[in-house]
C-alpha positions as CSV (number, residue, x, y, z in Angstrom):
1,X,28.0,46.6,91.7
2,X,30.7,47.7,94.2
3,X,30.2,46.5,97.8
4,X,29.8,49.5,100.1
5,X,32.6,48.1,102.3
6,X,35.1,48.4,99.4
7,X,34.5,52.2,99.6
8,X,35.8,52.3,103.2
9,X,39.5,52.8,103.6
10,X,39.6,53.0,107.4
11,X,37.2,51.5,109.8
12,X,37.5,51.8,113.6
13,X,35.2,49.5,115.6
14,X,34.7,49.6,119.4
15,X,37.9,51.4,120.3
16,X,38.4,51.9,124.1
17,X,41.2,53.4,126.0
18,X,41.5,54.2,129.7
19,X,44.2,55.8,131.8
20,X,43.8,54.4,135.3
21,X,40.1,54.8,136.2
22,X,39.6,57.6,133.6
23,X,38.0,56.2,130.4
24,X,39.1,58.4,127.6
25,X,37.6,56.5,124.6
26,X,34.4,54.6,125.0
27,X,33.6,52.1,122.2
28,X,34.4,54.5,119.3
29,X,33.2,53.6,115.8
30,X,34.3,55.6,112.8
31,X,34.5,55.0,109.0
32,X,36.5,57.0,106.5
33,X,35.4,56.7,102.9
34,X,37.9,56.4,100.1
35,X,38.8,59.7,98.3
36,X,37.0,61.8,100.9
37,X,37.8,64.3,103.6
38,X,36.4,63.4,107.1
39,X,36.2,66.4,109.5
40,X,36.9,65.4,113.1
41,X,35.7,67.9,115.7
42,X,35.3,68.0,119.5
43,X,36.3,70.1,122.4
44,X,39.8,69.8,123.8
45,X,39.8,66.7,125.9
46,X,37.0,65.0,123.9
47,X,39.4,62.2,122.9
48,X,40.4,63.1,119.4
49,X,44.2,63.0,120.1
50,X,43.9,59.8,122.0
51,X,42.0,58.1,119.2
52,X,44.7,59.2,116.7
53,X,47.5,58.0,119.0
54,X,45.7,54.6,119.3
55,X,45.4,54.5,115.5
56,X,49.1,55.2,115.0
57,X,50.3,52.8,117.7
58,X,51.6,55.6,120.0
59,X,49.1,54.2,122.6
60,X,47.9,50.7,122.7
61,X,44.1,50.5,122.7
62,X,42.4,48.5,125.4
63,X,39.7,47.2,123.2
64,X,38.5,47.4,119.6
65,X,39.7,46.7,116.1
66,X,41.1,48.9,113.3
67,X,40.7,47.9,109.6
68,X,42.6,49.4,106.7
69,X,41.3,48.4,103.3
70,X,39.3,45.7,105.0
71,X,42.3,44.1,106.8
72,X,42.8,44.3,110.5
73,X,45.9,46.3,111.5
74,X,47.7,47.0,114.8
75,X,50.5,49.5,114.2
76,X,53.5,49.4,116.5
77,X,54.2,53.1,116.1
78,X,53.9,56.0,113.6
79,X,56.8,54.6,111.4
80,X,54.9,51.3,111.0
81,X,51.7,53.2,110.2
82,X,53.5,55.4,107.6
83,X,55.0,52.3,105.9
84,X,51.5,50.9,105.7
85,X,50.0,54.0,104.1
86,X,48.7,55.9,107.0
87,X,50.4,59.3,107.7
88,X,49.9,62.3,110.0
89,X,50.8,65.9,109.6
90,X,51.0,67.4,113.1
91,X,50.0,70.9,114.1
92,X,53.5,71.5,115.5
93,X,55.7,70.2,112.7
94,X,58.5,68.0,113.8
95,X,61.2,68.5,111.2
96,X,65.0,68.8,111.1
97,X,65.1,72.5,110.4
98,X,68.8,72.7,109.6
99,X,68.6,70.0,107.0
100,X,67.4,70.3,103.4
101,X,64.0,69.6,102.0
102,X,65.4,66.4,100.4
103,X,67.0,65.2,103.6
104,X,63.7,65.6,105.5
105,X,61.8,63.8,102.8
106,X,64.0,60.7,103.0
107,X,64.8,60.8,106.7
108,X,65.0,57.2,108.0
109,X,65.0,55.6,104.6
110,X,67.9,57.0,102.6
111,X,68.5,55.1,99.3
112,X,71.9,53.5,99.3
113,X,74.2,52.7,96.4
114,X,77.5,51.0,97.0
115,X,77.3,51.5,100.7
116,X,76.8,55.3,100.5
117,X,73.7,57.5,100.3
118,X,72.5,57.9,96.7
119,X,72.1,61.7,96.6
120,X,71.2,61.6,92.9
121,X,68.4,59.2,93.3
122,X,67.0,61.2,96.3
123,X,67.0,64.5,94.3
124,X,65.4,62.8,91.2
125,X,62.6,61.2,93.2
126,X,62.0,64.4,95.2
127,X,61.8,66.5,92.1
128,X,59.4,64.1,90.5
129,X,57.2,64.1,93.6
130,X,56.9,67.8,93.9
131,X,56.4,68.2,90.1
132,X,53.5,65.7,90.3
133,X,52.0,67.8,93.1
134,X,52.3,71.0,91.2
135,X,54.8,72.5,93.8
136,X,57.9,74.5,93.1
137,X,60.4,73.9,95.9
138,X,64.1,74.6,96.3
139,X,65.1,71.1,97.4
140,X,68.5,72.1,98.7
141,X,67.4,74.9,101.1
142,X,67.2,74.3,104.8
143,X,63.7,73.8,106.1
144,X,64.3,76.7,108.5
145,X,64.2,79.1,105.5
146,X,60.6,78.0,104.5
147,X,57.3,79.4,105.7
148,X,55.1,77.3,107.9
149,X,52.7,76.6,105.0
150,X,55.6,75.5,102.7
151,X,57.0,73.2,105.5
152,X,53.5,71.8,105.9
153,X,53.2,71.1,102.2
154,X,56.6,69.2,102.3
155,X,55.2,67.1,105.2
156,X,52.1,66.2,103.0
157,X,54.5,65.4,100.1
158,X,56.4,63.1,102.4
159,X,53.2,61.3,103.3
160,X,52.4,60.9,99.6
161,X,55.9,59.5,98.9
162,X,55.0,56.6,101.2
163,X,51.9,55.9,99.0
164,X,49.6,57.1,101.8
165,X,46.0,55.9,101.5
166,X,45.0,58.1,104.5
167,X,46.5,61.3,105.7
168,X,45.5,62.8,109.1
169,X,45.8,66.7,109.2
170,X,45.9,68.0,112.8
171,X,44.8,71.7,112.9
172,X,46.8,72.4,109.7
173,X,45.5,76.0,109.2
174,X,46.2,77.3,112.7
175,X,49.3,79.2,111.6
176,X,48.4,80.0,108.0
177,X,47.2,83.1,106.3
178,X,44.0,83.2,104.3
179,X,46.0,82.8,101.1
180,X,48.0,79.9,102.5
181,X,44.8,78.1,103.6
182,X,43.6,78.4,100.0
183,X,46.8,76.7,98.8
184,X,46.3,74.0,101.4
185,X,42.7,73.3,100.3
186,X,43.8,73.3,96.6
187,X,46.3,70.5,97.5
188,X,43.7,68.6,99.5
189,X,41.3,68.7,96.6
190,X,44.0,67.4,94.3
191,X,44.7,64.5,96.7
192,X,41.0,63.7,97.0
193,X,40.8,63.5,93.2
194,X,43.6,61.0,93.3
195,X,41.6,58.8,95.7
196,X,43.5,59.6,98.8
197,X,41.4,60.0,102.0
198,X,42.0,62.5,104.7
199,X,41.0,63.1,108.3
200,X,40.8,66.9,109.0
201,X,41.0,67.8,112.6
202,X,39.9,71.4,113.2
203,X,38.1,73.8,115.5
204,X,37.2,76.1,112.6
205,X,33.6,75.5,111.5
206,X,33.9,77.5,108.3
207,X,36.7,75.2,107.1
208,X,34.8,72.0,107.9
209,X,31.9,73.2,105.7
210,X,34.3,74.2,102.9
211,X,36.6,71.3,102.6
212,X,35.0,68.2,104.2
213,X,32.7,65.6,102.8
214,X,31.7,64.1,106.1
215,X,32.1,65.2,109.8
216,X,32.3,63.3,113.0
217,X,32.0,64.9,116.4
218,X,33.5,63.5,119.7
219,X,32.4,64.5,123.2
220,X,33.8,63.1,126.5
221,X,35.2,60.1,124.8
222,X,32.1,59.2,122.8
223,X,31.5,59.5,119.1
224,X,28.2,61.5,119.3
225,X,27.6,62.3,115.6
226,X,28.7,61.4,112.1
227,X,27.0,63.0,109.1
228,X,27.6,64.2,105.5
229,X,28.5,67.8,105.8
230,X,25.7,68.8,103.5
231,X,23.2,67.4,106.0
232,X,24.2,69.4,109.0
233,X,24.8,73.0,110.1
234,X,26.9,75.1,112.4
235,X,24.3,75.1,115.3
236,X,24.0,71.3,115.2
237,X,27.8,70.8,115.3
238,X,28.1,73.2,118.2
239,X,25.3,71.4,120.1
240,X,27.0,68.0,119.4
241,X,30.4,69.3,120.6
242,X,29.3,71.0,123.9
243,X,26.2,69.0,124.7
244,X,24.0,72.0,124.6
245,X,22.9,74.6,122.2
246,X,24.8,77.8,121.8
247,X,22.3,80.1,120.2
248,X,25.0,82.7,119.8
249,X,28.7,82.0,119.1
250,X,29.6,85.1,121.1
251,X,28.3,86.6,124.4
252,X,26.7,90.0,124.4
253,X,29.4,92.7,124.3
254,X,27.8,95.0,126.9
255,X,30.9,96.8,128.3
256,X,30.8,100.6,128.2
257,X,34.2,102.2,127.3
258,X,35.2,105.3,129.3
259,X,37.9,107.9,128.9
260,X,41.2,107.3,127.0
261,X,43.6,105.2,129.2
262,X,46.3,103.9,126.8
263,X,47.8,106.2,124.1
264,X,50.3,105.0,121.5
265,X,52.0,107.8,119.6
266,X,54.2,107.4,116.6
267,X,55.5,104.0,117.5
268,X,58.2,102.6,115.1
269,X,60.8,99.8,115.2
270,X,64.1,99.3,113.3
271,X,64.1,95.6,112.9
272,X,62.1,93.3,110.6
273,X,59.2,93.4,110.5
274,X,59.2,97.2,110.8
275,X,56.5,99.1,112.5
276,X,55.8,102.5,110.9
277,X,54.5,105.4,112.9
278,X,51.7,103.6,114.8
279,X,49.3,105.9,116.6
280,X,46.0,105.0,118.3
281,X,44.2,105.3,121.7
282,X,42.4,102.6,123.7
283,X,39.8,103.6,126.4
284,X,39.4,102.3,129.9
285,X,36.9,99.4,129.8
286,X,37.3,98.9,126.0
287,X,38.0,95.8,124.0
288,X,40.2,97.0,121.1
289,X,40.9,94.4,118.4
290,X,43.9,94.1,116.1
291,X,43.3,92.4,112.8
292,X,45.6,91.7,109.9
293,X,47.3,89.0,107.9
294,X,50.1,86.9,109.4
295,X,53.2,89.1,109.3
296,X,51.3,92.3,109.3
297,X,53.0,93.4,112.6
298,X,50.3,92.7,115.2
299,X,52.4,90.6,117.5
300,X,55.4,93.0,117.1
301,X,53.2,95.9,118.1
302,X,52.1,94.2,121.3
303,X,55.7,93.1,122.1
304,X,57.0,96.7,121.5
305,X,54.4,98.2,123.8
306,X,55.3,95.5,126.4
307,X,59.0,96.3,126.2
308,X,60.4,93.1,124.7
309,X,61.1,94.7,121.3
310,X,63.2,97.8,120.9
311,X,61.5,101.1,119.8
312,X,63.1,103.3,117.2
313,X,60.7,106.1,117.9
314,X,57.4,106.8,119.5
315,X,55.9,107.0,123.0
316,X,53.4,104.9,125.1
317,X,51.3,106.7,127.7
318,X,49.0,105.2,130.3
319,X,46.6,107.5,132.2
320,X,48.8,110.4,131.0
321,X,52.1,109.0,132.3
322,X,55.0,108.0,130.0
323,X,55.4,104.2,129.9
324,X,58.3,103.6,127.5
325,X,59.2,100.2,128.9
326,X,62.7,98.7,128.3
327,X,61.8,95.2,129.6
328,X,58.8,93.0,130.2
329,X,59.5,93.3,134.0
330,X,59.0,97.1,133.8
331,X,55.7,96.5,132.0
332,X,54.5,94.0,134.5
333,X,55.4,96.2,137.4
334,X,53.3,99.0,135.9
335,X,50.2,96.8,135.5
336,X,50.6,95.5,131.9
337,X,49.9,91.9,131.0
338,X,50.6,90.0,127.8
339,X,49.3,86.6,126.8
340,X,51.6,85.3,124.0
341,X,50.5,83.5,120.9
342,X,52.6,80.4,121.5
343,X,51.5,79.2,124.9
344,X,53.6,76.1,124.9
345,X,56.7,77.8,123.7
346,X,56.7,80.9,125.9
347,X,53.6,80.9,128.1
348,X,53.8,77.7,130.1
349,X,56.2,75.7,132.2
350,X,55.2,72.3,130.8
351,X,57.1,70.3,133.5
352,X,55.4,72.2,136.3
353,X,52.0,71.7,138.0
354,X,49.1,74.1,138.0
355,X,50.3,75.8,141.2
356,X,53.7,76.6,139.8
357,X,52.2,77.9,136.5
358,X,49.6,80.0,138.3
359,X,51.9,81.6,140.9
360,X,55.2,81.9,139.1
361,X,54.5,85.4,137.9
362,X,53.9,86.9,141.4
363,X,56.0,85.0,143.9
364,X,56.5,88.0,146.2
365,X,52.8,87.9,146.9
366,X,53.0,84.3,148.4
367,X,55.8,84.8,150.9
368,X,55.5,83.9,154.5
369,X,58.5,85.8,156.0
370,X,61.5,85.2,153.7
371,X,60.2,81.9,152.3
372,X,57.4,81.0,149.8
373,X,54.3,79.7,151.4
374,X,53.0,76.5,149.8
375,X,49.6,77.1,151.5
376,X,49.2,80.6,150.0
377,X,50.2,79.4,146.5
378,X,47.8,76.4,146.6
379,X,45.0,78.7,148.0
380,X,45.6,81.2,145.1
381,X,45.6,78.4,142.5
382,X,42.4,76.8,143.9
383,X,40.8,80.2,143.7
384,X,41.8,80.7,140.0
385,X,40.7,77.1,139.1
386,X,37.2,78.0,140.5
387,X,37.1,81.4,138.9
388,X,38.2,80.1,135.5
389,X,36.1,76.9,135.7
390,X,39.3,75.0,134.8
391,X,38.8,71.2,134.3
392,X,41.4,69.4,136.4
393,X,41.8,67.2,139.4
394,X,43.4,69.9,141.5
395,X,46.3,72.3,141.9
396,X,48.9,69.6,141.8
397,X,48.0,68.4,138.3
398,X,50.7,68.7,135.7
399,X,49.9,71.5,133.3
400,X,50.9,69.2,130.4
401,X,47.9,66.9,131.3
402,X,45.4,69.6,130.6
403,X,43.6,70.4,127.3
404,X,44.6,73.5,125.4
405,X,41.6,75.4,126.5
406,X,42.3,74.6,130.2
407,X,46.0,75.5,129.8
408,X,44.9,78.9,128.4
409,X,42.7,79.4,131.5
410,X,45.7,78.8,133.8
411,X,47.6,81.5,131.9
412,X,44.7,83.9,132.3
413,X,44.5,83.0,136.0
414,X,48.3,83.7,136.5
415,X,47.8,87.2,135.1
416,X,44.6,87.8,137.0
417,X,46.5,87.2,140.2
418,X,48.4,90.4,139.5
419,X,45.2,92.4,138.7
420,X,46.6,94.1,135.6
421,X,45.2,97.4,134.3
422,X,46.1,96.7,130.6
423,X,45.5,93.2,129.3
424,X,47.0,92.4,125.8
425,X,46.2,89.0,124.3
426,X,47.8,87.5,121.2
427,X,45.5,84.9,119.6
428,X,44.0,84.0,123.0
429,X,41.7,81.3,121.6
430,X,44.1,79.7,119.1
431,X,43.6,75.9,119.0
432,X,40.8,76.0,121.6
433,X,37.4,74.4,121.2
434,X,34.1,76.3,120.8
435,X,32.9,75.7,124.4
436,X,36.2,76.9,125.9
437,X,36.3,79.9,123.5
438,X,32.9,81.0,124.7
439,X,34.1,81.0,128.3
440,X,37.2,83.0,127.4
441,X,35.1,85.5,125.5
442,X,32.9,85.9,128.6
443,X,36.0,86.5,130.7
444,X,37.4,89.1,128.3
445,X,34.1,91.0,128.4
446,X,34.0,90.8,132.2
447,X,37.5,92.3,132.3
448,X,36.4,95.2,130.2
449,X,33.3,95.7,132.4
450,X,35.6,95.8,135.4
451,X,37.5,98.7,133.8
452,X,40.5,96.9,132.3
453,X,41.9,98.2,129.0
454,X,41.9,95.2,126.7
455,X,43.7,94.6,123.3
456,X,43.0,91.4,121.5
457,X,44.9,90.2,118.4
458,X,43.0,87.6,116.3
459,X,43.3,86.1,112.8
460,X,39.7,84.8,113.0
461,X,37.4,87.5,111.4
462,X,34.2,86.2,113.1
463,X,36.0,86.4,116.5
464,X,37.4,89.9,116.0
465,X,33.9,91.1,114.9
466,X,32.2,89.2,117.7
467,X,34.0,90.4,120.9
468,X,35.4,93.9,120.2
469,X,34.2,97.5,120.4
470,X,36.7,98.9,117.8
471,X,39.2,97.2,115.5
472,X,42.6,98.5,114.3
473,X,43.7,96.8,111.1
474,X,47.4,96.2,110.4
475,X,49.0,95.8,107.0
476,X,52.8,95.4,106.4
477,X,53.8,97.2,109.6
478,X,51.3,100.1,109.2
479,X,48.1,100.8,111.0
480,X,45.9,101.0,107.9
481,X,42.7,102.0,109.6
482,X,40.5,101.9,112.8
483,X,36.8,101.0,112.5
484,X,33.9,100.7,114.9
485,X,33.0,97.0,115.1
486,X,29.3,97.4,114.9
487,X,29.6,99.6,111.8
488,X,32.2,97.6,109.8
489,X,32.1,94.5,107.5
490,X,34.3,91.6,106.6
491,X,34.9,93.2,103.2
492,X,36.2,96.4,104.8
493,X,38.6,94.5,107.1
494,X,40.0,92.6,104.2
495,X,40.4,95.8,102.1
496,X,42.3,97.5,105.0
497,X,44.4,94.4,105.6
498,X,45.7,94.6,102.0
499,X,46.1,98.4,101.9
500,X,50.0,98.4,102.1
501,X,50.8,95.1,100.4
């Protein structure tokens, strides 16, 4: 009879980590069974990333032990972990985009023959690896030419090439289409059948129930729950994550839309991806959703309205006035706001503090004579911290020290300082935990009740159905239909999203 301990590939016992007086991990215990997928959930700031960094040796733990295949390990860094069979595929892929697939696969360990890199051996091993995984890949193409899902698959292949026993997948589906998520899950099932274990970090409940065998939940540095997935449910997971029961995933959408405020007429663009004759109206106090597959043109539509993409044809009217903006500055000056999808890439100043990030969009408002007033800026930041319930020590905290949900709240606060009339949001809750999502949903509804015109882009179908009044569905650059949220179904949204494919 096999000892149950032999079934455990990774065991973490009593892991602790503090930064100054702030204890981030408090005697964490976790076991990952061989050939299974362990879901790891928790709000941003719960300690998931810190635990993984301690596992990989990026941080040195203060207390505790880590066992791999029953032997105690202490990795000096990610490379040491990788060479011992523990790999991680990060949410934001860190690859050499100008180099080929093969180069990225062997980076840091090129086979050498006669003092030079053995290109033939590299290509042969790479081809055998991808063939074994059932993947067809052009090994000579630069990584830049590949989709996010293809690049992710290559990173998983790299982990397997190190004979990984355990692969950590950090929010792997956040940038993938429904079809690409299916391919990812197919590969994960193949790896599981080969006896490889995985830790799957995700905020998406539906994925946890579909792909995971077990699930662990962290809250405030504690491991508060570990169960087989079949023995739990969505409500129990949410309660474990936030420390309270959320009877409804979404607040009540009780805004009352008024007259037409924003009118988009025949909007088209020249450059890929093209927009084709987009026409729709949004009312004052309405939450208008935009749904569609990745690449359908949702982001491009918002950016064209906002003046950062060039129109080929069409007009934008607000309250009956022509608003064909040629720059983001024009849009902002006329009361338009845009929260971008990639907050770290183009929404935040990561080396700045909360005060800088909150007030940078409205500096004229904080002047005392000809100079900026520190007191006014700190006062405004403190007000937004209170309004948004942002978890931080104060206005002088570095923005990079905040969790994703709290960073998003700072971006909301920055725009609220300008009191915009039209608020456009591109994936506003991407990578944010369930508790912070609920707070942002409440904020969106309050904006609509205050008479703001709100457009929300989301790839999450439950979200788009949970917080909107109407939904416009995009497909391949076309607006394929507009539906009333309360009267539609997931099937109808999927059918419309595939209409022009």
